[in-house]
Backbone as CSV, one residue per row, in Angstrom:
resi,resn,N_x,N_y,N_z,CA_x,CA_y,CA_z,C_x,C_y,C_z
1,MET,-4.469,27.232,25.461,-3.280,27.181,25.852,-2.804,25.813,26.872
2,PRO,-1.753,25.229,26.852,-1.557,24.201,27.939,-1.268,24.674,29.056
3,LYS,-1.544,23.864,30.101,-1.031,24.278,31.378,0.370,24.144,31.890
4,GLU,0.733,24.985,32.800,2.330,25.112,32.937,2.758,23.731,33.544
5,GLN,3.883,23.169,33.203,4.326,22.005,33.715,5.748,22.059,34.202
6,GLY,6.081,21.227,35.143,7.441,21.174,35.770,7.674,22.282,37.097
7,LYS,8.988,22.558,37.231,9.356,23.478,38.364,10.089,24.704,37.776
8,LYS,9.711,25.846,37.883,10.492,26.945,37.443,10.765,28.135,38.739
9,LEU,12.104,28.070,38.788,12.631,28.610,40.113,12.559,30.212,39.738
10,VAL,12.090,30.873,40.847,11.950,32.238,40.599,12.867,33.103,41.532
11,ALA,13.286,32.692,42.859,14.399,33.183,43.652,14.992,32.135,44.692
12,ASN,16.267,32.619,44.858,16.864,31.511,45.696,17.598,32.448,46.810
13,ASN,17.794,31.957,47.994,18.242,32.639,48.994,19.574,31.963,49.256
14,LYS,20.905,32.350,48.532,22.031,31.838,48.662,22.700,32.093,50.134
15,LYS,22.382,33.319,50.769,22.947,33.687,51.826,22.419,33.040,53.114
16,ALA,21.449,32.163,52.950,20.672,31.486,54.024,21.585,30.210,54.387
17,ARG,22.220,29.539,53.468,23.101,28.161,53.548,24.322,28.913,54.311
18,HIS,24.699,29.928,54.009,25.930,30.514,54.546,25.912,30.954,56.104
19,ASP,24.792,31.648,56.295,24.393,32.091,57.671,23.620,31.149,58.579
20,TYR,22.926,30.038,58.105,22.271,29.358,58.780,22.718,27.718,58.741
21,LEU,22.464,27.009,59.483,22.633,25.349,59.429,21.375,25.081,59.221
22,ILE,21.175,24.506,58.082,19.733,23.801,57.887,19.434,22.684,58.494
23,GLU,18.216,22.492,59.125,18.001,21.353,59.851,16.935,20.551,59.053
24,ALA,15.883,21.203,58.806,14.666,20.544,58.153,14.153,21.553,57.127
25,THR,13.495,20.848,55.966,13.029,21.665,54.857,11.446,21.281,54.689
26,VAL,10.634,22.290,54.164,9.338,21.720,53.965,8.770,22.661,52.838
27,GLU,8.010,22.281,51.989,7.330,23.100,50.918,5.966,23.328,51.255
28,ALA,5.846,24.700,51.097,4.472,25.410,51.576,3.916,26.068,50.216
29,GLY,2.775,26.166,50.118,1.924,27.227,49.225,1.784,28.485,49.889
30,LEU,1.488,29.311,48.883,1.577,30.865,49.304,0.350,31.650,48.823
31,VAL,-0.465,32.270,49.610,-1.528,32.910,49.227,-1.060,34.264,48.871
32,LEU,-1.290,34.762,47.725,-0.878,35.610,46.758,-1.901,36.434,46.025
33,MET,-1.675,37.732,45.719,-2.504,38.541,44.891,-2.083,38.594,43.476
34,GLY,-2.955,38.578,42.786,-2.866,38.606,41.110,-1.661,39.261,40.575
35,THR,-1.354,40.399,41.199,-0.264,41.486,40.807,1.200,40.581,41.016
36,GLU,0.882,40.068,42.592,2.245,39.272,43.024,2.585,38.235,42.018
37,VAL,1.524,37.497,41.564,2.038,36.018,40.931,2.366,36.620,39.650
38,LYS,1.973,37.709,38.810,2.500,38.394,37.679,4.100,38.680,37.795
39,SER,4.209,39.489,38.833,5.598,39.950,39.133,6.622,38.770,39.415
40,LEU,6.024,37.604,40.042,6.932,36.323,40.368,7.155,35.722,38.859
41,ARG,5.999,35.669,37.988,6.270,35.053,36.640,7.394,35.741,35.915
42,MET,7.521,37.203,36.371,8.710,37.738,35.323,10.000,37.403,36.124
43,GLY,10.054,36.923,37.176,11.302,36.346,37.720,11.716,37.432,39.066
44,ARG,10.744,38.087,39.524,11.265,39.258,40.173,10.806,38.843,41.901
45,ALA,11.871,38.757,42.692,11.573,38.559,43.903,12.912,38.573,44.861
46,SER,12.897,38.807,45.911,14.092,38.743,47.033,13.901,38.004,48.412
47,LEU,14.446,37.010,48.868,14.333,36.442,49.871,15.118,36.684,50.974
48,VAL,16.059,37.646,50.704,17.011,37.772,51.663,16.808,38.173,53.028
49,ASP,15.820,38.985,53.071,15.341,39.486,54.753,13.974,38.788,55.176
50,GLY,13.714,37.372,54.370,12.567,36.816,54.700,12.571,35.570,55.791
51,PHE,11.476,35.876,56.544,11.318,34.832,57.832,9.933,34.434,57.762
52,ALA,9.486,33.274,58.693,8.247,32.858,58.773,8.076,33.176,60.322
53,THR,6.724,33.526,60.599,6.245,33.553,62.214,4.952,32.999,62.114
54,GLU,4.597,32.778,63.248,3.397,32.067,63.878,2.296,33.233,64.343
55,ARG,1.291,33.041,63.936,0.147,34.072,64.261,-1.124,33.388,64.229
56,ASP,-1.956,33.168,65.497,-2.894,32.456,65.520,-2.992,31.123,65.170
57,GLY,-1.914,30.404,65.372,-1.918,28.791,64.582,-1.834,28.817,63.206
58,GLU,-1.266,29.861,62.619,-0.901,29.821,61.127,0.567,30.431,61.206
59,LEU,1.317,30.183,59.725,2.507,30.619,59.562,2.368,31.533,58.534
60,TRP,3.016,32.573,58.855,2.994,33.783,57.768,4.477,34.088,57.275
61,LEU,4.678,34.341,56.200,6.073,34.858,55.625,6.182,36.300,55.476
62,GLU,7.144,36.522,56.211,7.559,38.225,56.353,8.713,38.609,55.805
63,GLY,8.829,39.858,55.246,10.139,40.272,54.972,10.483,39.900,53.590
64,VAL,9.646,39.238,52.654,10.111,38.718,51.336,9.615,39.919,50.442
65,HIS,10.723,40.276,49.692,10.215,41.306,48.705,9.754,40.851,47.234
66,ILE,8.540,41.183,46.930,8.042,40.846,45.627,7.734,42.081,44.941
67,PRO,8.524,42.865,44.007,8.220,44.160,43.701,6.961,44.172,42.965
68,GLN,6.511,45.695,42.940,5.190,45.906,42.127,5.341,45.592,40.829
69,TYR,4.224,44.927,40.352,4.026,44.440,38.860,4.021,45.775,38.060
70,LEU,4.940,45.925,37.240,5.150,47.168,36.114,3.934,47.382,35.805
71,GLN,2.915,46.547,34.972,1.826,46.950,34.300,0.750,47.031,35.229
72,GLY,0.840,47.308,36.807,-0.282,47.132,37.441,-0.836,48.418,37.863
73,THR,-1.796,48.643,38.171,-2.581,49.914,38.471,-2.674,49.966,39.750
74,TRP,-3.928,50.838,40.148,-4.274,51.016,41.666,-4.314,49.525,42.389
75,THR,-4.541,48.389,41.641,-4.832,47.120,42.328,-3.513,46.476,42.652
76,ASN,-2.144,47.156,42.599,-0.878,46.615,42.976,-0.776,46.522,44.593
77,HIS,-0.058,45.433,44.846,0.210,44.965,46.115,1.215,45.818,46.600
78,ALA,1.360,45.636,48.097,2.489,46.409,48.729,3.658,45.221,48.651
79,ALA,5.085,45.742,48.425,6.114,44.954,47.985,6.510,43.933,49.227
80,ARG,6.474,44.377,50.433,6.806,43.738,51.516,5.647,43.310,52.570
81,ARG,4.495,42.877,51.945,3.467,42.708,52.886,3.531,41.295,53.440
82,ARG,2.788,40.922,54.592,2.763,39.773,55.002,1.962,38.785,54.338
83,ARG,2.412,37.500,54.104,1.822,36.508,53.038,1.433,35.232,53.937
84,LYS,0.382,34.599,53.846,-0.068,33.293,54.547,0.442,32.250,53.789
85,LEU,1.070,31.329,54.485,1.752,30.013,54.126,0.695,28.979,54.205
86,LEU,0.785,28.181,52.977,-0.520,27.306,53.131,0.451,25.872,53.388
87,MET,0.056,25.066,54.651,0.693,23.881,55.018,-0.454,23.199,55.693
88,HIS,-0.291,21.846,55.531,-0.796,21.086,56.696,-0.693,21.097,58.193
89,ARG,-1.655,21.027,58.925,-1.560,21.377,60.292,-0.750,20.620,60.951
90,HIS,-0.279,19.385,60.673,0.740,18.577,61.305,2.236,19.237,61.134
91,GLU,2.133,19.431,59.746,3.387,20.241,59.266,3.721,21.418,60.148
92,ILE,2.824,22.264,60.125,2.969,23.736,60.791,3.113,23.391,62.746
93,ASP,2.805,22.213,63.066,2.926,22.006,64.328,4.119,21.294,64.647
94,LYS,4.568,20.672,63.740,6.058,20.173,63.732,7.192,21.289,63.798
95,LEU,7.069,22.100,62.787,7.764,23.219,62.412,7.683,24.114,63.643
96,LEU,6.602,24.699,64.417,6.443,25.499,65.491,7.199,24.615,66.574
97,SER,7.121,23.615,67.057,7.503,22.658,68.173,8.920,22.993,68.050
98,LYS,9.591,22.757,67.084,11.130,22.915,66.934,11.656,24.189,66.699
99,SER,11.043,24.809,66.305,11.304,26.665,65.968,11.139,27.367,67.486
100,GLY,10.664,26.768,68.364,10.701,27.131,69.513,11.952,27.315,70.462
101,GLU,12.736,26.254,69.971,13.940,26.067,70.780,14.943,27.140,70.388
102,SER,15.871,27.212,71.286,16.821,28.261,71.256,17.642,28.505,70.004
103,GLY,17.802,29.680,69.356,18.419,29.708,68.095,17.660,29.366,66.851
104,HIS,16.757,28.726,67.020,16.066,28.166,65.749,15.212,29.367,65.093
105,THR,15.081,29.353,63.814,14.230,30.223,63.125,13.686,29.547,61.789
106,LEU,12.672,30.098,61.195,12.050,29.612,60.034,12.371,30.457,58.832
107,ILE,13.216,30.264,57.844,13.621,31.169,56.781,13.207,30.318,55.490
108,PRO,12.952,31.384,54.598,12.587,30.946,53.042,13.889,30.321,52.301
109,LEU,14.135,29.442,51.833,15.352,29.206,50.942,15.080,29.371,49.487
110,SER,14.016,28.980,48.983,13.767,29.256,47.489,12.020,29.284,47.348
111,LEU,11.882,30.124,46.323,10.399,30.619,45.790,10.645,30.170,44.296
112,TYR,9.324,29.338,44.163,9.317,28.748,42.535,8.089,28.298,42.110
113,PHE,7.805,27.960,41.069,6.308,27.498,40.441,6.517,25.981,40.356
114,VAL,5.469,25.273,40.578,5.395,24.002,40.323,3.910,23.808,39.815
115,ASP,4.027,23.364,38.493,2.891,23.039,37.504,2.052,24.431,37.737
116,GLY,2.549,25.664,37.734,1.823,27.019,37.851,1.353,27.485,38.870
117,ARG,1.715,26.662,40.211,1.481,27.068,41.480,2.518,27.547,42.276
118,ALA,2.678,28.887,43.022,3.664,29.362,43.467,4.026,28.332,44.980
119,LYS,5.120,28.220,45.029,5.623,27.372,46.258,6.827,28.033,46.890
120,VAL,7.140,27.664,48.168,8.281,28.486,48.775,8.699,27.445,49.576
121,GLU,9.976,27.147,49.927,10.735,26.043,50.551,11.017,26.570,51.874
122,ILE,10.545,26.290,52.845,10.690,26.792,54.122,11.640,25.853,54.925
123,ALA,12.723,26.656,55.792,13.893,25.621,56.359,13.773,26.090,57.951
124,LEU,13.683,25.134,58.709,14.169,25.086,60.071,15.410,25.346,60.272
125,ALA,16.020,26.601,60.663,17.441,26.886,60.446,17.849,27.194,61.920
126,LYS,19.059,26.830,62.371,19.727,27.456,63.414,20.978,28.345,62.979
127,GLY,21.006,29.590,63.573,22.043,30.555,63.141,23.439,30.001,63.314
128,LYS,24.306,30.325,62.356,25.615,30.158,62.574,26.475,31.031,63.349
129,LYS,27.516,30.654,64.025,28.207,31.684,64.849,29.327,31.951,63.751
130,LEU,29.941,33.078,64.103,30.933,33.667,63.228,32.018,32.633,62.988
131,HIS,32.780,31.702,63.940,33.839,31.049,63.554,33.353,29.750,62.806
132,ASP,32.000,29.396,62.783,31.424,28.367,61.944,31.435,28.627,60.572
133,LYS,31.074,29.885,60.575,31.162,30.548,59.057,32.503,30.451,58.382
134,ARG,33.539,30.838,59.231,34.814,30.980,58.711,35.182,29.294,58.308
135,GLN,35.133,28.672,59.377,35.392,27.142,59.176,34.876,26.774,57.806
136,ALA,33.641,26.742,57.604,33.088,26.539,56.303,33.905,27.047,55.012
137,LEU,34.168,28.348,55.177,34.851,28.929,54.073,36.092,28.403,53.995
138,ARG,36.912,28.151,54.972,38.049,27.439,55.094,38.120,26.158,54.357
139,GLU,37.177,25.293,54.783,36.934,23.913,54.291,36.699,24.030,52.632
140,ARG,35.909,25.061,52.235,35.488,25.041,50.790,36.851,25.650,49.931
141,GLN,37.524,26.539,50.725,38.805,27.046,49.918,39.867,26.159,49.900
142,ASP,40.042,25.046,51.075,41.000,23.810,51.264,40.555,22.887,49.860
143,LEU,39.244,22.561,49.696,38.696,21.545,48.659,39.062,22.075,47.415
144,ARG,38.846,23.526,47.269,38.992,23.916,45.893,40.723,24.107,45.679
145,ASP,41.195,24.356,46.502,43.036,24.193,46.420,43.346,22.854,45.996
146,ALA,42.763,21.805,46.536,43.180,20.400,46.412,42.757,20.060,45.020
147,GLN,41.496,20.526,44.701,41.290,19.971,43.167,42.233,20.721,42.175
148,ARG,42.385,22.063,42.471,43.169,22.497,41.629,44.605,21.933,41.397
149,ALA,45.130,21.504,42.473,46.482,21.041,42.573,46.418,19.343,41.803
150,ILE,45.293,18.638,41.944,45.221,17.592,41.376,45.154,17.789,39.813
151,GLY,44.227,18.825,39.231,44.134,19.183,37.979,45.384,19.514,37.283
152,VAL,46.390,20.236,38.112,47.420,20.719,37.685,48.458,19.700,37.413
153,HIS,48.542,18.598,38.041,49.489,17.417,37.991,48.900,16.727,36.937
154,ARG,47.772,16.695,36.468,47.199,15.548,35.415,47.840,15.787,34.196
155,HIS,48.120,17.032,34.094,48.587,17.599,32.434,49.914,16.902,32.009
């Protein structure tokens, strides 16, 4: 059987870009159990409540929901367990130094496979205020209206 090639998206955190201002992103590996990998290969995961925390100098992904594998037995995993992130020391140090600043947090943006290995895109993000979200929505709506108006006059 040939080895898996390319990138296969499993889950995307669409709400993150709405609720947070993304300042930097980094790709990290994940320490997973076998049933978690099988569940992910079926395209099942939710990043909505996910975030990364530091514990003993390592980064851990928490709040990410990977449902139990349907054909799993007693070996099945807990759906929301803490999962270790695999990153180089200098990447961890850089993210931790910036995430210590006020209002900053580490959140997962997407979960995917690259050549058969599970990866997660972690973002250093700053929470948006309500008026910032409204402004972004207004700008998007204005752009849509302008494009619609241009399209109507072309006919």
